[in-house]
Structures are given as structure tokens and as C-alpha cells.
LOTORGU-221376 format. One line per 3 residues: number of its first residue (from 1); their letters; for each residue x negated, y negated, z negated of C-alpha. Coordinates in nm, 3 decimals, decimal comma. Layout:
<recs>
NUM	A	X/Y/Z; ...
</recs>
This chain:
<recs>
1	MTI	-8,550/-8,125/2,901; -8,246/-8,030/3,106; -8,079/-7,693/3,053
4	EQQ	-8,235/-7,571/3,377; -8,581/-7,676/3,260; -8,530/-7,502/2,927
7	LDA	-8,429/-7,179/3,099; -8,721/-7,200/3,341; -8,967/-7,271/3,059
10	WID	-8,849/-6,970/2,858; -8,882/-6,742/3,162; -9,230/-6,879/3,240
13	SHF	-9,348/-6,820/2,883; -9,208/-6,464/2,873; -9,299/-6,360/3,226
16	DEE	-9,593/-6,139/3,130; -9,352/-5,949/2,906; -9,105/-5,916/3,193
19	VRF	-9,376/-5,769/3,417; -9,475/-5,519/3,147; -9,110/-5,420/3,110
22	LQE	-9,086/-5,356/3,485; -9,407/-5,153/3,477; -9,259/-4,929/3,207
25	LVR	-8,946/-4,877/3,417; -9,153/-4,780/3,722; -9,367/-4,536/3,526
28	VPT	-9,075/-4,304/3,450; -8,989/-4,126/3,781; -8,628/-4,118/3,897
31	DTP	-8,667/-3,940/4,230; -8,327/-3,863/4,376; -8,326/-3,585/4,481
34	PGN	-8,359/-3,404/4,249; -8,187/-3,668/4,035; -8,300/-3,586/3,681
37	NAP	-8,238/-3,942/3,567; -8,122/-3,918/3,206; -8,482/-3,946/3,074
40	HAE	-8,521/-4,284/3,243; -8,196/-4,407/3,086; -8,325/-4,303/2,743
43	RTA	-8,651/-4,489/2,800; -8,472/-4,797/2,933; -8,231/-4,800/2,638
46	GLL	-8,526/-4,785/2,401; -8,702/-5,075/2,571; -8,383/-5,281/2,569
49	AAM	-8,319/-5,206/2,201; -8,668/-5,333/2,117; -8,556/-5,668/2,265
52	GLN	-8,233/-5,674/2,067; -8,017/-5,558/2,357; -7,842/-5,242/2,245
55	AEK	-7,717/-5,024/2,529; -7,422/-4,789/2,521; -7,528/-4,452/2,665
58	HAV	-7,263/-4,291/2,880; -7,375/-3,939/2,972; -7,191/-3,797/3,271
61	PAA	-7,080/-3,435/3,211; -7,318/-3,182/3,363; -7,053/-3,025/3,585
64	EVE	-6,974/-3,360/3,748; -7,342/-3,440/3,796; -7,411/-3,101/3,952
67	AAG	-7,108/-3,134/4,181; -7,263/-3,458/4,308; -7,587/-3,273/4,387
70	LQS	-7,787/-3,422/4,099; -7,936/-3,292/3,772; -7,870/-3,540/3,490
73	ITN	-7,729/-3,892/3,460; -7,677/-4,126/3,169; -7,543/-4,467/3,268
76	LIV	-7,604/-4,768/3,044; -7,387/-5,068/2,954; -7,523/-5,360/2,753
79	RRP	-7,235/-5,585/2,641; -7,303/-5,946/2,538; -6,973/-6,117/2,444
82	YGP	-6,989/-6,491/2,377; -6,622/-6,578/2,336; -6,294/-6,587/2,531
85	GRT	-6,343/-6,612/2,907; -6,451/-6,411/3,206; -6,701/-6,127/3,195
88	IAL	-6,982/-6,115/3,451; -7,140/-5,777/3,523; -7,498/-5,745/3,643
91	NAH	-7,560/-5,408/3,811; -7,895/-5,257/3,904; -7,963/-4,892/3,981
94	GDV	-8,249/-4,692/3,841; -8,240/-4,399/4,085; -8,477/-4,406/4,383
97	VPP	-8,574/-4,202/4,686; -8,888/-3,986/4,642; -9,212/-4,169/4,723
100	GEG	-9,313/-3,968/5,028; -9,660/-3,983/5,185; -9,905/-4,259/5,270
103	WTF	-9,940/-4,449/4,942; -10,259/-4,635/4,860; -10,124/-4,721/4,511
106	DPY	-9,984/-4,483/4,253; -9,607/-4,482/4,324; -9,544/-4,456/3,948
109	GGE	-9,825/-4,684/3,840; -9,669/-5,029/3,844; -10,009/-5,167/3,940
112	VAD	-10,050/-5,542/3,989; -10,278/-5,667/4,268; -10,296/-5,997/4,458
115	GKI	-9,982/-6,134/4,297; -9,775/-5,824/4,376; -9,654/-5,528/4,172
118	YGR	-9,666/-5,190/4,348; -9,466/-4,874/4,291; -9,143/-4,698/4,381
121	ATA	-8,844/-4,918/4,289; -9,050/-5,232/4,227; -8,831/-5,392/4,496
124	VSK	-8,520/-5,171/4,492; -8,400/-5,197/4,225; -8,580/-5,151/3,893
127	SDI	-8,701/-5,507/3,953; -8,349/-5,630/3,891; -8,310/-5,433/3,572
130	ASF	-8,595/-5,663/3,466; -8,467/-5,986/3,625; -8,115/-5,939/3,485
133	TFA	-8,245/-5,845/3,139; -8,471/-6,148/3,110; -8,206/-6,380/3,257
136	IRA	-7,974/-6,272/2,974; -8,248/-6,327/2,718; -8,327/-6,671/2,861
139	LES	-7,959/-6,764/2,851; -7,928/-6,659/2,487; -8,246/-6,843/2,390
142	LGA	-8,054/-7,170/2,438; -7,821/-7,099/2,148; -7,555/-7,280/2,352
145	KLA	-7,181/-7,234/2,315; -7,066/-7,009/2,599; -6,731/-6,872/2,712
148	GGV	-6,685/-6,514/2,829; -6,961/-6,260/2,834; -7,221/-6,068/3,030
151	ELH	-7,256/-5,694/3,085; -7,571/-5,529/3,212; -7,494/-5,208/3,400
154	VTY	-7,787/-4,975/3,463; -7,661/-4,686/3,674; -7,825/-4,387/3,838
157	DEE	-7,635/-4,278/4,148; -7,681/-4,543/4,417; -7,883/-4,318/4,648
160	YGG	-7,608/-4,052/4,651; -7,313/-4,288/4,681; -7,231/-4,407/4,330
163	EVG	-6,959/-4,156/4,238; -7,128/-4,063/3,909; -7,280/-4,409/3,866
166	PDW	-7,068/-4,725/3,866; -6,769/-4,545/4,016; -6,764/-4,314/3,714
169	LLK	-6,786/-4,606/3,468; -6,502/-4,788/3,644; -6,278/-4,480/3,673
172	KGL	-6,323/-4,405/3,303; -6,218/-4,759/3,215; -6,550/-4,822/3,043
175	TKP	-6,584/-5,157/3,217; -6,363/-5,404/3,399; -6,556/-5,724/3,466
178	DLM	-6,410/-6,034/3,631; -6,713/-6,102/3,851; -7,029/-5,911/3,934
181	IAA	-7,376/-5,955/4,077; -7,569/-5,654/4,206; -7,938/-5,609/4,269
184	GFS	-8,055/-5,770/4,591; -8,315/-5,997/4,745; -8,396/-6,359/4,669
187	YQV	-8,362/-6,553/4,992; -7,998/-6,484/5,073; -7,680/-6,408/4,884
190	VVA	-7,507/-6,111/5,044; -7,128/-6,123/5,061; -7,053/-5,826/5,289
193	HNG	-7,217/-5,502/5,393; -7,174/-5,203/5,620; -6,997/-4,886/5,525
196	CLQ	-7,152/-4,543/5,563; -7,006/-4,206/5,660; -7,227/-3,900/5,618
199	LEV	-7,130/-3,563/5,762; -7,289/-3,220/5,741; -7,248/-3,021/6,063
202	TVH	-7,321/-2,648/6,047; -7,365/-2,485/6,388; -7,318/-2,106/6,387
205	GDM	-7,457/-1,902/6,677; -7,564/-1,538/6,684; -7,913/-1,450/6,561
208	AHA	-8,120/-1,230/6,794; -8,473/-1,100/6,853; -8,686/-1,351/7,043
211	AIP	-8,786/-1,077/7,290; -8,424/-1,045/7,405; -8,281/-1,397/7,360
214	DSG	-7,980/-1,331/7,580; -7,852/-1,085/7,323; -7,757/-1,370/7,092
217	TDA	-7,637/-1,729/7,095; -7,905/-1,982/7,008; -7,765/-2,211/6,741
220	LQG	-8,049/-2,457/6,794; -7,969/-2,494/7,163; -7,607/-2,544/7,064
223	ATH	-7,704/-2,801/6,802; -7,917/-2,983/7,061; -7,615/-2,998/7,290
226	ILN	-7,411/-3,152/7,007; -7,697/-3,388/6,918; -7,709/-3,523/7,271
229	ALY	-7,336/-3,596/7,258; -7,371/-3,772/6,924; -7,668/-3,985/7,021
232	ALN	-7,492/-4,089/7,342; -7,237/-4,266/7,121; -7,497/-4,525/7,023
235	ADY	-7,474/-4,678/7,372; -7,101/-4,736/7,312; -7,162/-4,874/6,965
238	LKV	-7,384/-5,147/7,111; -7,072/-5,290/7,273; -6,896/-5,331/6,934
241	SSN	-6,996/-5,644/6,744; -6,922/-5,758/6,390; -6,806/-6,111/6,315
244	VEG	-7,008/-6,110/5,990; -7,340/-6,293/6,011; -7,627/-6,056/5,940
247	ITH	-7,437/-5,747/6,061; -7,467/-5,646/6,426; -7,302/-5,325/6,546
250	PYL	-7,230/-4,967/6,435; -7,495/-4,699/6,480; -7,554/-4,331/6,422
253	NVG	-7,856/-4,137/6,301; -7,926/-3,770/6,239; -8,154/-3,774/5,937
256	LIS	-8,200/-3,406/5,856; -8,207/-3,087/6,063; -8,262/-2,740/5,915
259	GGT	-8,216/-2,383/6,034; -8,365/-2,064/6,168; -8,526/-1,774/5,985
262	NTN	-8,859/-1,712/6,161; -9,059/-1,804/6,470; -8,973/-1,479/6,647
265	VIP	-8,599/-1,498/6,582; -8,334/-1,684/6,783; -8,171/-1,916/6,525
268	GKV	-7,828/-1,807/6,412; -7,751/-2,120/6,211; -7,860/-2,484/6,224
271	VLK	-7,746/-2,764/5,991; -7,739/-3,132/6,092; -7,681/-3,423/5,855
274	IDR	-7,538/-3,732/6,021; -7,540/-4,091/5,896; -7,290/-4,323/6,067
277	RMI	-7,304/-4,691/5,967; -6,970/-4,872/5,993; -6,924/-5,246/6,034
280	PEE	-6,666/-5,410/5,804; -6,411/-5,434/6,086; -6,398/-5,056/6,143
283	DPA	-6,144/-4,814/5,996; -6,332/-4,528/5,824; -6,057/-4,274/5,897
286	EVE	-6,070/-4,353/6,269; -6,450/-4,338/6,270; -6,452/-3,995/6,108
289	AAL	-6,179/-3,859/6,336; -6,368/-3,980/6,646; -6,692/-3,819/6,530
292	RRT	-6,520/-3,490/6,461; -6,366/-3,498/6,811; -6,706/-3,557/6,968
295	IEQ	-6,857/-3,265/6,778; -6,564/-3,035/6,859; -6,570/-3,121/7,231
298	AAA	-6,947/-3,078/7,255; -6,931/-2,739/7,084; -6,653/-2,626/7,317
301	SFQ	-6,848/-2,730/7,626; -7,164/-2,540/7,529; -7,216/-2,233/7,749
304	PPR	-7,352/-1,931/7,557; -7,528/-1,647/7,743; -7,302/-1,408/7,933
307	GGR	-7,132/-1,196/7,675; -7,263/-1,413/7,392; -7,048/-1,554/7,115
310	QLK	-6,905/-1,903/7,141; -7,047/-2,156/6,897; -6,864/-2,199/6,570
313	VDV	-6,901/-2,537/6,399; -6,809/-2,644/6,045; -6,799/-3,014/5,955
316	RRL	-6,807/-3,133/5,595; -6,797/-3,489/5,469; -7,086/-3,568/5,236
319	LLA	-7,023/-3,936/5,170; -6,777/-4,209/5,251; -6,901/-4,549/5,138
322	RAM	-6,657/-4,814/5,248; -6,780/-5,149/5,374; -6,795/-5,440/5,134
325	KPL	-6,569/-5,725/5,241; -6,581/-6,071/5,083; -6,308/-6,138/4,824
328	PGN	-6,188/-6,500/4,792; -6,282/-6,506/4,423; -6,654/-6,468/4,499
331	QPL	-6,698/-6,840/4,573; -6,809/-6,941/4,220; -7,085/-6,681/4,242
334	VQA	-7,191/-6,784/4,592; -7,191/-7,155/4,515; -7,388/-7,123/4,191
337	IQK	-7,650/-6,893/4,341; -7,689/-7,114/4,648; -7,725/-7,428/4,436
340	HGQ	-7,983/-7,287/4,200; -8,155/-7,080/4,469; -8,220/-7,390/4,673
343	AVF	-8,348/-7,576/4,367; -8,583/-7,296/4,261; -8,701/-7,172/4,602
346	GEA	-8,695/-7,506/4,780; -8,490/-7,380/5,073; -8,129/-7,304/5,160
349	IPA	-7,993/-6,966/5,048; -7,749/-6,850/5,319; -7,444/-6,633/5,250
352	VGT	-7,469/-6,339/5,490; -7,386/-5,974/5,547; -7,630/-5,684/5,547
355	PLY	-7,637/-5,352/5,738; -7,715/-5,168/5,412; -7,449/-5,017/5,188
358	TDV	-7,456/-5,061/4,812; -7,274/-4,996/4,485; -7,109/-5,340/4,502
361	RLY	-6,834/-5,198/4,720; -6,715/-4,987/4,425; -6,642/-5,303/4,226
364	VER	-6,499/-5,493/4,524; -6,263/-5,205/4,611; -6,109/-5,258/4,267
367	GIP	-6,056/-5,629/4,328; -6,366/-5,746/4,138; -6,539/-6,021/4,340
370	GVI	-6,906/-5,946/4,379; -7,222/-6,054/4,558; -7,571/-5,915/4,601
373	YGA	-7,863/-6,123/4,477; -8,187/-6,050/4,295; -8,563/-6,019/4,317
376	GPR	-8,717/-5,954/4,655; -8,836/-6,088/4,990; -8,636/-6,189/5,296
379	TVR	-8,608/-5,837/5,438; -8,625/-5,476/5,328; -8,916/-5,421/5,566
382	ESN	-9,127/-5,688/5,395; -9,100/-5,507/5,061; -9,170/-5,158/5,203
385	AKR	-8,862/-5,042/5,016; -8,818/-4,666/5,066; -9,161/-4,658/5,231
388	ADE	-9,518/-4,615/5,108; -9,663/-4,897/4,896; -9,329/-5,050/4,802
391	HLE	-9,403/-5,379/4,628; -9,264/-5,706/4,500; -9,411/-6,056/4,494
394	LDD	-9,426/-6,152/4,128; -9,330/-6,510/4,219; -9,006/-6,378/4,369
397	LKR	-8,933/-6,184/4,050; -8,988/-6,491/3,835; -8,786/-6,725/4,056
400	ATK	-8,496/-6,482/4,096; -8,480/-6,446/3,717; -8,449/-6,824/3,691
403	VIA	-8,171/-6,836/3,952; -7,971/-6,565/3,772; -8,016/-6,732/3,431
406	RTL	-7,904/-7,070/3,565; -7,609/-6,910/3,746; -7,492/-6,732/3,431
409	FDL	-7,509/-7,054/3,234; -7,293/-7,236/3,493; -7,033/-6,958/3,511
412	LQP	-7,001/-6,917/3,135; -6,925/-7,276/3,048; -6,621/-7,333/2,824
415	A	-6,321/-7,471/3,013
</recs>
């Protein structure tokens, strides 16, 4: 048997165990918000230890977690050194968005039906905690002489930007890999992604009785005026194109609106939360400055009732996730994944960009070449990620595990 056949055979024979491991990961909720994720890290560490993979537990101080808007985080690092050489990090995040409505399967059940596993994070990205874990185990089953090492990073702050997830591990000097692979989907290797700027806009008017609306300044009307100015920007963004395949143009979304006190009261305050996706070619500082100008100009042009107060607007940055740009050193990763992906899946694995933003940027910003590859379908929509009935084809999980195991073996060969 070739090395590839040996790896594949081990993964085939242990696949039921891999599925059970993923089910256990899904059954411990990690809804973010609220972000009480330390219990999942404890459970994951216990499951890993039972397989002989001891995880370091790095608890983030409570004050830092709370400042990030979360409740508890313990990040995990499993270190597997094999000898002198480069270290490859495998990063998957355990935090997820809440399940929401419309499920026909238990979002925390990990149920298997018709060749698929259902549940929140079966596709993004508890699946890759499983694929990376079993790829490492398959690699070590060979007993082969290897150079370098592998680290498994299980972090819990992807949904809120990564500052108390991988960013915290990197800032503390707890890890400094030479290459990295982050959780992704199986049919493409992602080499670039969008950035994301999130702003909170608080519109202050003057609360009044609904029977005499002209005695106040309606913050909701003012917010609507600002919203119209913001959404008008999307027409301009359509004219800006990225040169990265898989990424189209910038766009803006207002994802959350809150305000008012009661039905019979003119709202005195309304809060908008804006999500602005940035293509890799854009300068984040310029994007933020332009958005702030648009908001300021719209607020100034709003006409309150005669004698009413002018709108007051506060703008606060919630998140700045810079775009991931390809580093020249990522070619060994890309080439190995493409070679083994084509062999395992029977089709070419293109290197593309994605409009998402991920934790990979935090490694790449520090000069660590990284790519995104893991278990999943061709698109986010196909998996229902962040929607009801999120699921993963078990064949994709098995095949992605084989691709990662083969890739690690290639990259860890002695010189």
C-alpha cells in the first residue's frame, strides 16, 4: 500500500469514531452570543485526551472576555512535535451563532440522516475540529519519521472577531506556527477573503408623547434618513470590482436596529449596527472615514420639527477585521491541498477568494502564510450554515480528513 492508501484506510476504519466525536462536539452548545464557551473547551479537551491528544487549556481572563462582549472562553492548543522543521497549525473555531427558528432537526442533536449530519456547527466549524483531529491521528498511525510538528488550535471567538480567540493566543506568544490551515470547505482552497468593518450608530432625538409628535424629534425618522443614505452607497459599491477570483464588490448591510420605549412614545434614541464588507484592495481607514462622513452629512441634513432639537449621532467601531491577502509562502499549502484534493474528490480544487471573513487573517497579518480548507460543500448556502438545519455530507467530512492527512504528510517530510 502507498502512504496515501494507508492514510485513507485508517480514516475509513475510524470514520464511525470521527462521526461520534463530531456529535459530541455539537451536543454542547456554544451559542455566541452569549458566548459561554469554556464548558465546550473542557468537554473537547476531555474527548481529545481520551484519544491521547492532550490539550493545553488557555483560559482568557474574565475582564478581557467581558470587554469583548462574551461570557467565558478557554482556547485549546494541542502540540504534536515530530522533530526539527516547520510547524503547521490547524485552526477551527468552536463558537457558533444561535440556532434561530425553523429547524426540523435538533440543533444540538448531531443527528445522522440520509448520509448527512445535522446540527449547529456541523458545517462551520466543529466539523473541522473533527477532520483536523482525525487527520493528525491518521498521520501518526503511520509511525513514519517526520520533520516539524502540528498544532491543533481550537478557539472560541470567530463570531465576534477573534480578539480573544486566536488573536489572544498569538499576542501572548503562545503559538507562532510557520504555516496554517483554517476550517473551510472541501471543493476549493481559499487564499484570500474580504475584510469587515462593523459600526454602531446611535441616533439621539428628543422623546415626546405620540399625541403631540411635533414637540420632540423622532429618532427613528432620523435613523431612517441615515439608513437611506447608507443603503444608497451600495449602488456605488457595485462599480468597484476586486481582482481576486471569488470576490466581487464591497457591500453594506444594517443587521440590527433597536430603539424606542413604547408604542405611544416618539422614539428618543435608535441604535443601528452596520456591517460593511471590504474587498482586499480597499484601505480600511478610508472605508471607515467615508462611512462616518456619510452618516454625519445625513444627520446634518435631517430637518427636525420647527423648534425641535437637531439630531445627535454617536458612531462607535465594533469590529475591524482586515482582509486576508495571499502571502507568497502559502504555495506549499495550496499545491499539496490541490494535488490531494483532486485525487480524493476526483475534480480540480481551485484556489479562490471568498466574501466571508475569518480568523485566518489574524495569522496572515503576522506573516504566517495560511489557507482555508476543510469539510464542507461548494458553498455556504448548500450547508445551511448559520441557517436552520445546518448539515454536512458525511462523505465530504471523510474525504476532507483524507486530504488534510495527506497534505500534512507531504509538508512534514524531512529535508
